N, C-alpha and C positions, 0 to 999 in steps of 0.2 A: 286496299279497302274493298270489301265485297260490295257488288252492286245490288240493286233491288232483286228480290226473289223472282224467278221466272216460273211461268206456268209449267207444271209437271208434264202436261200433255202436249202443248203446242210450242212451248218455249217463249211465249209472249212475256215482255217485261212487266206489264201491268197485271200483277197477280195478287189481288188483295185477299183472296180467300185462303185460309190455312186449314189443313186437316186438324180437327179437334182431337184426334186420337194420338197420332205420333207427334203432331205439331212441328213437322219437319218438311212437309210438302205443301206447295202453294198452287193456286189455280186462278185462271183469269175469270172464270164464271162457273156457275153451278153445273151447267151441262158437262163441262170438261171434268169437273170434280166427280160427277156421277159416272161418267164414262170410264175414268181411270179406276174408280172404286170397283165397278163391275168387272173390268178386265183383270186387274192385278192388285190394286192397292188394298182391297179388302182381304187379300190373301197374305200380304206382307207388311201391313201397317205396323203390327207389333214387332216385326223382325227388323224394321228400319231403325228403331230407337237405339239399340246397342251398336249399330253400324254407323249411322250418320250423326248420332247425338254426341255430346261431349265424351271424350275418352278419359279413362282414369289416368292418374299420374303415378308412374311406377318408380320405385326408388332403387331398384337393382337391375343389373343387366339381364339376369335370369327372368325377372318379372316382366321386363320389357319384351324379351323374346317370346315368353309364353303369351303375353297380351297380343303381340302381332300374329302369332299362330292362331289364337282364338278368333281374332278379327277376320283373318283370312277364311277360316272355316265358316264363319257367319256369312261372309260375302259369297262364298261358294254355295252355301245353302240358299241364299237369296236368288242367285243365278239359276240354280236348279229348279226352284219353285216357279220363277218367272218363265223359264223356258218351257217347262212341262205344261204350265197353264196356257201359254201361247199355242203350243202344239195341239193341246186339247181343243182349243177353239177352232183351229184350222181343220182338224179331223171332224169336228162337229159341223163344218160348213159355215162357220161364223168368222170369216177372216177379219172383219172390221174390229171385232172384240179382241182379236189376237194381237193386233198391232201395238197397243200400249204395253202389254205384257212383254212382247218381244223387245220393244225399245228399252224397257227396264233391264232385261237380261243383257242387252247390248251395252248399256251404260256401265253396269257393274263389271261386265267382262272386260271392257276396255280399261277400267281402272285396275283390275286384278292382273290381267294377262298382257296388257299393252294393246295399242290400237292396230298393230300389224300382226297379231297373233292368229294362228290357225284356229284357235278356240272361237274366234268370232265368225268364221266362215259358215257354220251351220245356222247361226243366228241371222246373218245376212240373207242366207237362202230362205229361211223361214219368213223373214220380212218381205222378201221379193215375192214369195208365193202368196202371202196374205195381201200384199199390195195389188198384185195382179188379180186376185180374187175379188177385189173391190173396184176393179177397173182403172186403177192408178198405174198404168203401164210405164209411164215415165219414171215414177218413183221406184217401181220394181226394177227397171233397167239400172238405176243408180245403185241399188243394193247389190244387184248381180255383178256390176262392174267392180264394186268394192271387194266382193268375195273373190272374183277372178284375179284381181290385182294381188291380193294376199297369197293366193295359191301360186301365181306366177313368180312371186318374190321368194318362194320357199321351195328350194330344189328337192328337199327330202319329204315333200308332202305325200301322204299315202295315196295309193290308188283308190282306196275306199272313199276318201274325201274328194278326190278328183271326180270320182263317179257321181257323187252327190251334186257337185258343181254342174256337171254336164246334164244331169237330170233337171236341175233348176233351169239351165239354159234351154233345154228342150221344152219344158212346160211353158216358159216365157214365149218361145217361138210359136207354140200352139196358140197361146193367147193372142199373139200378134197376127195369127193366120198364115204364118210362114212355115208351111208344113214340110217342105224340103229341108229347110234349115233345122227344123225340129227333129226330123229323122236322122240327120247327121249327128246332132248332139246326143240323141238317145242311143244311137249305135255306139258312140264313144262311151256312154254310160254303161252299156252292156259289156263292152270290151274290158273296161277298167274293173267293173264289178267281178267279172269272170277271173281276171288276173289276181284279184285280191282274195276272193272267196271260193272260187272254183266254178266249173261249168254248171253244176247241178244245185247251186245254192239259191235260196229264195231272194237273196239280195239282187240277183240278176233279173228276177221276174218283173220288177217294176218297169225297167226299160222296155222289155218285151211287151208289157201290157199297154203302155202308152203308144208304142209303135203300132200295136194291133188296132187301137182305137183310131189312129190316123188312117190306116189302110181300110178299116171298116167304113169310115166316112167318105173315103175316096172310092168306095164300091169295089175295092180289090179284095173280094171275099175269100179267095183261095189263100192269099197271104195272111189275111186277118185270121182266118180259121186256124191256120198252122200256128200262128203266134199265140192265140188264145188257148189252144191245146197245150202248147209248151208251158204257158203260165199256170194253168190248172194242174198239169202234171208235176211241175216243180213244187207247188204248194201241197198237193196231195201226198207226194212221196215224203216231203219234209215233215208234214204233220203226222203221217203214219209213223215215221221214225221217232218223232217227239212223243207220241202217244205210247209207243213201246218203251221208251226211256222212262216215261212217267210211271208206267206200270212196274217197271223194275225197281224204281225207287220206292214205290208203295210197298212192294213185297219185302224189300230190304229193311224198311223201317218197321214193318209189322213183325218181321223175324227178330229184330233187335229189341223191340219193346212191345209187350202186349197192350200197353196204354198209349199207343202212338196217336190216337185220335186227339189227345190233349196236348200234343207237342206242336211244334212249329209246322205250318202248312208246307206240304211238299211243293217244290218249285218245278214247273214244267220246262224250264230252260228257254222259254219264249219271252222276249221283252215286250213291254207295252207297245212300243213302236211297231214291232213285228206283228203283234196281234191286230192292231188297228189297221195296218196296211193290208194284212191278209184278209181281214173281213171286208174292207172296202173293195179290194181287187176281186175277191171271189164273188161277192154279191153282184158286182158289175158284170162279171163274166156270166154269171147265172142268168141275169136279165137278158143278155145277148143270146144265150143258148135257148131260153124259154120263149122269148118274144120276137127275136129277129130272124133273119133268113138263114142263120147258121145253126139251126136246130139239129142236134145230134144226141139221141138218147143216151148213148154210152158216155159221152163227154159230160152231159148234164148230170148223170148219176155220179160221175167222178167229182164234179164241183160240189154237188150236194153232200157227198161223203166228206169232202174236205171241210166244208162249212160246219157240218155236224161235229167234226173233230175239234175245230178251232173254238167252237162254242162250248164244247165239253171241257176242254183244257182251260177255258176262261170261266168255268163254273156257271155258265148260263145253261142249266140243265134242261129247262123247258124248251128253249129254242133248239138245243142240241137234239132233243128227242123229236121235235117237230120236223126238223130238216133231215134227221137220220131216217125217220120213217118214210119220208118222200124218196130218199135215196134207195131204201130197201124195196119199196113198191116199184120203183122204176127199174131197178136192177133185175127184179124177178121177170120182167118182160123182155129182157135182152136175150138174144140167142146164146151168147156165152155169159155164164153167170159166175165168173171167177171172183167177182167182188162181193158176192153175197155173204160169204163166210166172214170177211173182215167187217162188213157193215153190221152183220148180226152180232159179232163180238162187241162192237162199239155200243150197240143198243143195250146189250147185257150190262156193260159197264155203266151206262147212263142210268139204267133201271136200278142197279145196285147202289149207285150213289144217291138216287132218289130215296131209296129205302133207308140208307144210312143217315140222311139228313132230316127225315120225317119221324 
């Protein structure tokens, strides 16, 4: 016999309030209901009904199989929505709002994939990051331990996922103030990301970036400068390659159909996660270059150029133009003006896109 409903947010047994929409979730008080609605329930209320509500009765094996597959797709859709919503809150600097969404993703992922599945590791890492962001270090440590246990129990765990785990451990050590331990974990992050993606991949840059921040705060400026330079170089070169690929696809589509503007948008090959990480990292490096003791006009121009490219690829044309012009003006003042041509070309692309959309 099922017990009394628990609060969706805190798990309390006394949960007299029921969502009037889905009529499937309960809350101990109005504040928890509001918090859950803002974080995730408002996004998935209608999606919960066919997943948690009464399931249809099937009369054939084929119908039962099709029904199970449909339920699985709906559950996976819920997980994707909850996880992306939680990640969005973390990127926006709102870790407290991220936690209910991440917990929802964890609940459904545990049901679908099992409690010891590698699919849960990114969710535990996200919960750890959000918990640390709200000052709940003890809870963050528990989530990290759960992620670490799953990885240790899975011999064939990819280097990419292990890299993310070490990144999470490094960020947690930074939050604790244990910088030597943080550097150890971040070095492992870089090593594993390099093994999985290659030495010149942007996946490696995150570890370098956090290590640079540590050395910067330790006043080890030469090391910090070297790492910040590596970070901006990795992103600049990767974005330049992405931009060139984007232009090739545009040309191919235009040659294939003169009515290409009405077709599906051209993809730039950059995931939302990559775009968000790139913008956060590059804006942070730019702040260091412009305001800190590590000012270097050539490196600043490179970061500005990278930011202009990432905003252009993200279709934020106004910001791309603003940052691109700063890069161009700064590059003109450099003794070696090798980057002027590529920056000018980018500004032409931005201007052409402006003309196309107005």
